[in-house]
VODOTI-335032 format. One record per residue (C-alpha): residue number from 1; x, z, y. Coordinates in steps of 0.5 Angstrom, whole numbers, plus 500, padded with zeros to 3 digits. Each point is the difference from the previous one (the first is absolute). Layout:
BEGIN
ATOM; n; c1; c3; c2
ATOM; NUM; X; Z; Y
...
END
This chain:
BEGIN
ATOM; n; c1; c3; c2
ATOM; 1; 519; 460; 502
ATOM; 2; 500; 504; 506
ATOM; 3; 506; 504; 501
ATOM; 4; 500; 506; 505
ATOM; 5; 506; 504; 502
ATOM; 6; 497; 507; 504
ATOM; 7; 505; 504; 503
ATOM; 8; 498; 507; 503
ATOM; 9; 506; 500; 505
ATOM; 10; 496; 495; 505
ATOM; 11; 497; 501; 506
ATOM; 12; 492; 501; 500
ATOM; 13; 498; 493; 500
ATOM; 14; 499; 494; 495
ATOM; 15; 504; 494; 500
ATOM; 16; 497; 493; 499
ATOM; 17; 500; 497; 493
ATOM; 18; 504; 494; 499
ATOM; 19; 499; 496; 494
ATOM; 20; 505; 495; 496
ATOM; 21; 498; 495; 496
ATOM; 22; 504; 499; 494
ATOM; 23; 497; 500; 493
ATOM; 24; 496; 506; 501
ATOM; 25; 497; 502; 507
ATOM; 26; 505; 506; 502
ATOM; 27; 498; 504; 506
ATOM; 28; 505; 505; 504
ATOM; 29; 496; 506; 503
ATOM; 30; 503; 506; 504
ATOM; 31; 495; 505; 501
ATOM; 32; 501; 507; 503
ATOM; 33; 497; 507; 501
ATOM; 34; 492; 501; 501
ATOM; 35; 497; 507; 502
ATOM; 36; 494; 503; 498
ATOM; 37; 496; 506; 502
ATOM; 38; 505; 504; 503
ATOM; 39; 505; 498; 505
ATOM; 40; 505; 496; 496
ATOM; 41; 506; 504; 504
ATOM; 42; 498; 506; 497
ATOM; 43; 500; 498; 493
ATOM; 44; 506; 500; 495
ATOM; 45; 504; 494; 500
ATOM; 46; 499; 495; 494
ATOM; 47; 506; 501; 494
ATOM; 48; 499; 493; 498
ATOM; 49; 506; 495; 502
ATOM; 50; 497; 494; 498
ATOM; 51; 494; 496; 496
ATOM; 52; 501; 493; 497
ATOM; 53; 493; 498; 498
ATOM; 54; 499; 494; 496
ATOM; 55; 493; 497; 498
ATOM; 56; 499; 498; 493
ATOM; 57; 500; 493; 500
ATOM; 58; 493; 500; 495
ATOM; 59; 496; 504; 505
ATOM; 60; 494; 501; 500
ATOM; 61; 500; 504; 494
ATOM; 62; 493; 501; 500
ATOM; 63; 494; 497; 503
ATOM; 64; 493; 500; 499
ATOM; 65; 500; 493; 496
ATOM; 66; 504; 504; 495
ATOM; 67; 494; 502; 497
ATOM; 68; 493; 500; 501
ATOM; 69; 499; 507; 499
ATOM; 70; 504; 502; 506
ATOM; 71; 496; 498; 506
ATOM; 72; 503; 498; 507
ATOM; 73; 503; 507; 502
ATOM; 74; 506; 501; 496
ATOM; 75; 505; 507; 502
ATOM; 76; 504; 506; 499
ATOM; 77; 505; 498; 494
ATOM; 78; 503; 505; 496
ATOM; 79; 505; 498; 495
ATOM; 80; 504; 503; 494
ATOM; 81; 504; 498; 495
ATOM; 82; 497; 501; 493
ATOM; 83; 503; 506; 497
ATOM; 84; 503; 499; 493
ATOM; 85; 495; 505; 496
ATOM; 86; 494; 495; 502
ATOM; 87; 499; 496; 494
ATOM; 88; 498; 492; 500
ATOM; 89; 500; 500; 508
ATOM; 90; 497; 494; 503
ATOM; 91; 507; 499; 504
ATOM; 92; 506; 504; 502
ATOM; 93; 497; 501; 507
ATOM; 94; 493; 502; 502
ATOM; 95; 497; 499; 507
ATOM; 96; 494; 505; 502
ATOM; 97; 496; 497; 506
ATOM; 98; 493; 501; 503
ATOM; 99; 494; 497; 504
ATOM; 100; 499; 504; 506
ATOM; 101; 493; 502; 498
ATOM; 102; 501; 498; 493
ATOM; 103; 496; 503; 493
ATOM; 104; 507; 500; 496
ATOM; 105; 508; 500; 501
ATOM; 106; 503; 493; 499
ATOM; 107; 506; 499; 495
ATOM; 108; 504; 494; 499
ATOM; 109; 507; 500; 496
ATOM; 110; 506; 496; 500
ATOM; 111; 507; 500; 496
ATOM; 112; 504; 500; 507
ATOM; 113; 498; 504; 506
ATOM; 114; 500; 493; 503
ATOM; 115; 495; 497; 496
ATOM; 116; 496; 496; 498
ATOM; 117; 495; 505; 500
ATOM; 118; 494; 499; 496
ATOM; 119; 493; 504; 501
ATOM; 120; 498; 505; 495
ATOM; 121; 492; 498; 500
ATOM; 122; 497; 507; 498
ATOM; 123; 503; 504; 505
ATOM; 124; 503; 507; 499
ATOM; 125; 496; 506; 503
ATOM; 126; 493; 499; 502
ATOM; 127; 496; 504; 505
ATOM; 128; 495; 502; 494
ATOM; 129; 506; 503; 497
ATOM; 130; 501; 504; 506
ATOM; 131; 495; 505; 500
ATOM; 132; 501; 504; 507
ATOM; 133; 500; 493; 504
ATOM; 134; 495; 495; 502
ATOM; 135; 499; 494; 504
ATOM; 136; 507; 497; 498
ATOM; 137; 507; 502; 498
ATOM; 138; 507; 497; 502
ATOM; 139; 507; 501; 503
ATOM; 140; 504; 501; 493
ATOM; 141; 506; 504; 500
ATOM; 142; 503; 500; 493
ATOM; 143; 505; 504; 497
ATOM; 144; 504; 500; 493
ATOM; 145; 500; 507; 497
ATOM; 146; 506; 499; 495
ATOM; 147; 499; 507; 498
ATOM; 148; 493; 501; 498
ATOM; 149; 500; 492; 498
ATOM; 150; 494; 498; 505
ATOM; 151; 499; 496; 506
ATOM; 152; 497; 504; 506
ATOM; 153; 496; 496; 505
ATOM; 154; 498; 503; 507
ATOM; 155; 494; 497; 503
ATOM; 156; 495; 500; 505
ATOM; 157; 493; 500; 502
ATOM; 158; 493; 503; 503
ATOM; 159; 499; 507; 496
ATOM; 160; 494; 502; 498
ATOM; 161; 501; 508; 502
ATOM; 162; 502; 499; 507
ATOM; 163; 500; 495; 506
ATOM; 164; 505; 495; 500
ATOM; 165; 505; 496; 496
ATOM; 166; 505; 504; 496
ATOM; 167; 505; 500; 494
ATOM; 168; 499; 501; 493
ATOM; 169; 505; 499; 494
ATOM; 170; 499; 496; 493
ATOM; 171; 504; 500; 494
ATOM; 172; 502; 495; 494
ATOM; 173; 504; 499; 494
ATOM; 174; 501; 492; 500
ATOM; 175; 499; 499; 507
ATOM; 176; 494; 496; 499
ATOM; 177; 494; 505; 499
ATOM; 178; 500; 507; 505
ATOM; 179; 496; 506; 500
ATOM; 180; 499; 503; 506
ATOM; 181; 500; 507; 502
ATOM; 182; 494; 503; 505
ATOM; 183; 506; 503; 504
ATOM; 184; 500; 499; 507
ATOM; 185; 507; 500; 503
ATOM; 186; 500; 499; 507
ATOM; 187; 498; 494; 505
ATOM; 188; 501; 493; 498
ATOM; 189; 505; 495; 500
ATOM; 190; 505; 505; 496
ATOM; 191; 507; 497; 499
ATOM; 192; 504; 505; 495
ATOM; 193; 507; 502; 499
ATOM; 194; 504; 505; 496
ATOM; 195; 506; 504; 504
ATOM; 196; 504; 506; 498
ATOM; 197; 495; 503; 495
ATOM; 198; 493; 499; 504
ATOM; 199; 495; 494; 501
ATOM; 200; 499; 497; 507
ATOM; 201; 495; 496; 503
ATOM; 202; 498; 496; 506
ATOM; 203; 492; 499; 501
ATOM; 204; 496; 497; 506
ATOM; 205; 496; 504; 505
ATOM; 206; 494; 496; 502
ATOM; 207; 498; 504; 506
ATOM; 208; 507; 500; 503
ATOM; 209; 503; 494; 497
ATOM; 210; 506; 504; 498
ATOM; 211; 504; 500; 494
ATOM; 212; 500; 507; 497
ATOM; 213; 505; 503; 495
ATOM; 214; 498; 504; 494
ATOM; 215; 504; 504; 495
ATOM; 216; 499; 503; 493
ATOM; 217; 504; 503; 494
ATOM; 218; 496; 495; 495
ATOM; 219; 498; 494; 503
ATOM; 220; 493; 501; 497
ATOM; 221; 497; 506; 504
ATOM; 222; 501; 505; 505
ATOM; 223; 502; 495; 506
ATOM; 224; 502; 504; 506
ATOM; 225; 499; 496; 506
ATOM; 226; 505; 501; 506
ATOM; 227; 497; 495; 505
ATOM; 228; 502; 494; 504
ATOM; 229; 506; 496; 498
ATOM; 230; 500; 493; 503
ATOM; 231; 495; 497; 505
ATOM; 232; 495; 494; 499
ATOM; 233; 502; 499; 493
ATOM; 234; 496; 496; 495
ATOM; 235; 503; 500; 493
ATOM; 236; 507; 502; 498
ATOM; 237; 506; 499; 496
ATOM; 238; 506; 505; 498
ATOM; 239; 507; 499; 496
ATOM; 240; 505; 505; 500
ATOM; 241; 507; 499; 502
ATOM; 242; 504; 506; 498
ATOM; 243; 497; 505; 505
ATOM; 244; 497; 495; 504
ATOM; 245; 493; 498; 499
ATOM; 246; 498; 493; 503
ATOM; 247; 494; 500; 502
ATOM; 248; 496; 493; 501
ATOM; 249; 494; 499; 503
ATOM; 250; 495; 496; 505
ATOM; 251; 496; 502; 506
ATOM; 252; 493; 499; 502
ATOM; 253; 501; 496; 507
ATOM; 254; 506; 497; 499
ATOM; 255; 500; 492; 502
ATOM; 256; 501; 497; 496
ATOM; 257; 500; 506; 494
ATOM; 258; 507; 500; 497
ATOM; 259; 504; 504; 495
ATOM; 260; 504; 506; 503
ATOM; 261; 505; 505; 497
ATOM; 262; 502; 507; 502
ATOM; 263; 505; 504; 497
ATOM; 264; 499; 508; 499
ATOM; 265; 505; 505; 498
ATOM; 266; 498; 504; 494
ATOM; 267; 505; 505; 501
ATOM; 268; 496; 505; 504
ATOM; 269; 494; 504; 498
ATOM; 270; 494; 495; 499
ATOM; 271; 497; 503; 507
ATOM; 272; 505; 497; 504
ATOM; 273; 500; 494; 497
ATOM; 274; 500; 494; 506
ATOM; 275; 500; 493; 499
ATOM; 276; 505; 496; 504
ATOM; 277; 499; 494; 505
ATOM; 278; 497; 494; 496
ATOM; 279; 503; 494; 499
ATOM; 280; 496; 493; 499
ATOM; 281; 501; 498; 493
ATOM; 282; 496; 494; 499
ATOM; 283; 494; 496; 504
ATOM; 284; 496; 494; 499
ATOM; 285; 504; 494; 500
ATOM; 286; 497; 495; 495
ATOM; 287; 493; 497; 500
ATOM; 288; 498; 505; 494
ATOM; 289; 502; 506; 503
ATOM; 290; 495; 498; 506
ATOM; 291; 505; 498; 505
ATOM; 292; 495; 494; 502
ATOM; 293; 495; 504; 502
ATOM; 294; 499; 503; 507
ATOM; 295; 504; 506; 502
ATOM; 296; 496; 506; 502
ATOM; 297; 500; 508; 498
ATOM; 298; 498; 502; 493
ATOM; 299; 495; 505; 499
ATOM; 300; 498; 505; 495
ATOM; 301; 496; 497; 494
ATOM; 302; 500; 494; 495
ATOM; 303; 503; 493; 503
ATOM; 304; 501; 493; 497
ATOM; 305; 502; 494; 504
ATOM; 306; 505; 504; 505
ATOM; 307; 507; 499; 503
ATOM; 308; 501; 507; 496
ATOM; 309; 505; 503; 494
ATOM; 310; 498; 506; 498
ATOM; 311; 500; 505; 494
ATOM; 312; 508; 500; 498
ATOM; 313; 502; 503; 493
ATOM; 314; 507; 500; 498
ATOM; 315; 503; 500; 493
ATOM; 316; 507; 501; 499
ATOM; 317; 502; 497; 493
ATOM; 318; 506; 498; 497
ATOM; 319; 504; 500; 506
ATOM; 320; 495; 496; 504
ATOM; 321; 495; 503; 505
ATOM; 322; 494; 496; 501
ATOM; 323; 495; 501; 505
ATOM; 324; 492; 498; 498
ATOM; 325; 495; 499; 506
ATOM; 326; 494; 497; 502
ATOM; 327; 499; 494; 504
ATOM; 328; 496; 497; 505
ATOM; 329; 497; 507; 500
ATOM; 330; 497; 501; 493
ATOM; 331; 500; 493; 498
ATOM; 332; 505; 500; 494
ATOM; 333; 507; 503; 498
ATOM; 334; 507; 498; 502
ATOM; 335; 507; 503; 499
ATOM; 336; 507; 500; 502
ATOM; 337; 507; 502; 498
ATOM; 338; 503; 506; 504
ATOM; 339; 508; 501; 501
ATOM; 340; 500; 507; 503
ATOM; 341; 506; 502; 503
ATOM; 342; 500; 508; 503
ATOM; 343; 504; 503; 505
ATOM; 344; 506; 505; 498
ATOM; 345; 497; 506; 498
ATOM; 346; 500; 505; 506
ATOM; 347; 498; 508; 500
ATOM; 348; 492; 501; 501
ATOM; 349; 497; 500; 506
ATOM; 350; 498; 507; 499
ATOM; 351; 507; 502; 499
ATOM; 352; 502; 497; 506
ATOM; 353; 495; 504; 504
ATOM; 354; 502; 507; 496
ATOM; 355; 506; 499; 502
ATOM; 356; 498; 499; 507
ATOM; 357; 496; 507; 500
ATOM; 358; 493; 497; 500
ATOM; 359; 495; 504; 497
ATOM; 360; 495; 497; 495
END
């Protein structure tokens, strides 16, 4: 077990870990602020007071030896609690994940968010079922629609109708068998959330390397693109804490690539949303996470056997918050429990600016 205490009030340095050996290994690591893209002095403050990060003792959860069908590349977890309206589920929880250039979206099931996880060999959505896409599909972002009693999966792949990689959506009544729409929703690596009557997504622009912000009334079409939102981003994850969006992500070029979290005040108009200065959540510290490999800046694209953690996904479930992530680049999946303490709620940044007389 490895425990981190992360504070957003420390100086912009990272303290050296200290390891204690008493039963399970315990490490206390204090981490601090890192800028991204714009000057950190120009970004809003992070509204997280502290995060305690505790890796699961049974990590890693999914590795290539879990099934011969998986291959050596494993990445992009998305976990749901199976809704009660699905009859005879395989387990209480489904984890969807991918191969970087896979022909289908993988699935594992468990009766606890911590596992143990069992691979469902047939998989779920296959490339030949997504008629608007070619070469591969990956990056599942899966949501439970209780009103329609269906599972909604956003995924990405190279589109047949246009150059580059894009996002599509598929639907299922049982979480196993999906039917994909031909609709192209936006750029790739969609991470979607619902807020105040509309659906929002962060996607990646290949040319600029920025994560871009989108908005839709339905979450199924008509996504309006706002443009640049967070710099050098790879995959993202989101959870809500009242009016604050907690935006987890890793960045191309970091050494090592690691999981960060920023906060976004959602009270202003969405065109004014701005991620805060990020704080570090988790970096490779164990062999299975790639800590034994050399330190060097990460690059875009698939990678295994490297000193990197990637692809965060965060699940709020029955009072617990779980962070799932890809290990050693894209060599498997692990998880940690997060205890997140927010700062006291303050007026939004736009309210402060309005009171100061600035115009938007």
